C-alpha positions as CSV (number, residue, x, y, z in Angstrom):
1,M,109.0,20.8,122.0
2,E,109.6,21.9,118.3
3,Q,107.9,18.6,117.1
4,E,105.0,19.1,119.8
5,R,104.5,22.6,118.4
6,R,103.7,21.3,114.9
7,R,101.3,18.6,116.2
8,T,99.2,20.6,118.8
9,R,97.8,24.1,118.3
10,R,99.1,26.8,120.7
11,V,96.5,29.0,122.0
12,P,97.4,32.5,123.3
13,I,96.1,32.5,126.9
14,Q,97.3,34.6,129.8
15,S,96.8,32.6,133.0
16,K,98.6,32.5,136.3
17,V,100.8,29.5,136.8
18,S,102.6,28.2,139.9
19,L,105.8,26.1,139.2
20,Q,107.1,24.2,141.9
21,F,110.7,22.7,141.9
22,G,112.5,21.1,144.7
23,A,111.7,23.2,147.6
24,G,111.2,26.3,145.6
25,E,108.1,27.9,144.0
26,L,108.1,30.4,141.1
27,L,104.9,32.3,139.9
28,G,104.6,33.3,136.2
29,E,102.1,33.8,133.6
30,T,101.4,31.8,130.4
31,D,101.9,33.4,127.1
32,D,100.4,30.4,125.2
33,V,99.2,26.9,126.1
34,S,98.8,23.7,124.1
35,M,98.1,20.1,125.0
36,G,101.8,19.4,124.9
37,G,103.2,22.4,126.9
38,L,103.2,26.0,127.6
39,L,105.3,29.1,127.4
40,V,105.6,31.0,130.7
41,H,107.1,34.3,131.4
42,A,108.3,34.9,135.0
43,S,110.8,37.0,136.9
44,R,113.5,34.4,136.4
45,V,113.8,31.1,134.6
46,L,114.6,27.7,135.7
47,P,117.6,25.9,134.0
48,L,117.1,23.9,131.0
49,G,116.1,20.3,131.9
50,S,114.6,21.3,135.3
51,S,111.8,19.0,136.3
52,L,108.8,20.6,138.0
53,R,105.2,20.5,139.2
54,M,102.8,23.0,138.0
55,R,99.3,24.4,138.9
56,L,97.8,26.2,136.0
57,Q,94.8,28.5,136.9
58,L,93.0,28.8,133.4
59,S,89.8,30.3,134.9
60,P,88.6,31.5,138.3
61,R,85.8,29.1,137.9
62,M,87.9,26.0,137.4
63,E,90.0,24.0,139.6
64,P,93.7,24.5,138.6
65,I,95.3,22.0,136.1
66,K,97.9,20.1,138.0
67,A,100.8,18.4,135.9
68,A,104.4,17.5,135.8
69,G,106.7,19.1,133.1
70,S,110.2,20.0,132.4
71,V,111.8,23.2,130.9
72,V,112.9,22.6,127.4
73,R,113.5,26.1,126.1
74,I,114.6,29.5,127.4
75,L,113.5,32.6,125.3
76,N,114.4,36.2,125.9
77,G,115.8,35.7,129.4
78,N,112.4,35.6,131.0
79,Q,110.4,33.0,129.2
80,M,110.4,29.2,129.5
81,G,109.0,26.5,127.2
82,I,107.7,23.9,129.5
83,Q,106.9,20.4,128.1
84,L,104.1,18.6,129.9
85,N,105.4,15.2,130.9
86,R,102.6,13.5,132.9
87,L,99.0,14.7,132.6
88,A,96.4,12.6,134.3
89,L,93.5,11.6,132.0
90,L,91.0,13.8,133.8
91,E,93.4,16.8,133.6
92,S,94.1,16.2,130.1
93,E,90.3,16.2,129.3
94,R,89.8,19.4,131.2
95,L,92.7,21.1,129.5
96,Q,91.5,19.9,126.0
97,E,87.9,21.2,126.7
98,F,89.2,24.6,127.8
99,L,91.6,25.0,124.9
100,L,88.8,24.0,122.4
101,H,86.7,26.8,123.7
102,S,89.6,29.3,123.7
103,I,90.8,29.0,120.0
104,P,90.4,32.3,118.4
105,N,88.3,32.4,115.3
106,A,90.5,32.7,112.3
């Protein structure tokens, strides 16, 4: 994820995200999102290396982005760095379009 952070711009976005792992589900909120992953805070964290499926609700007007990922970092006891592992082309295009319009003016 460290290398990914250097290659893709992280955009500060607070969006609801549902993380499905095994038979469980955890709801959280993003702190930032990039094409390679997201930083999520939640009431608890999943272990490093956990595989998961997610539904990211970027906007009420959009269908959620669906992707697979894995936990690659734990921060502050309630944040997880999640690397996107498999993002379908259509989902990737939708995420990229949303992020391009969300980059704050510097």
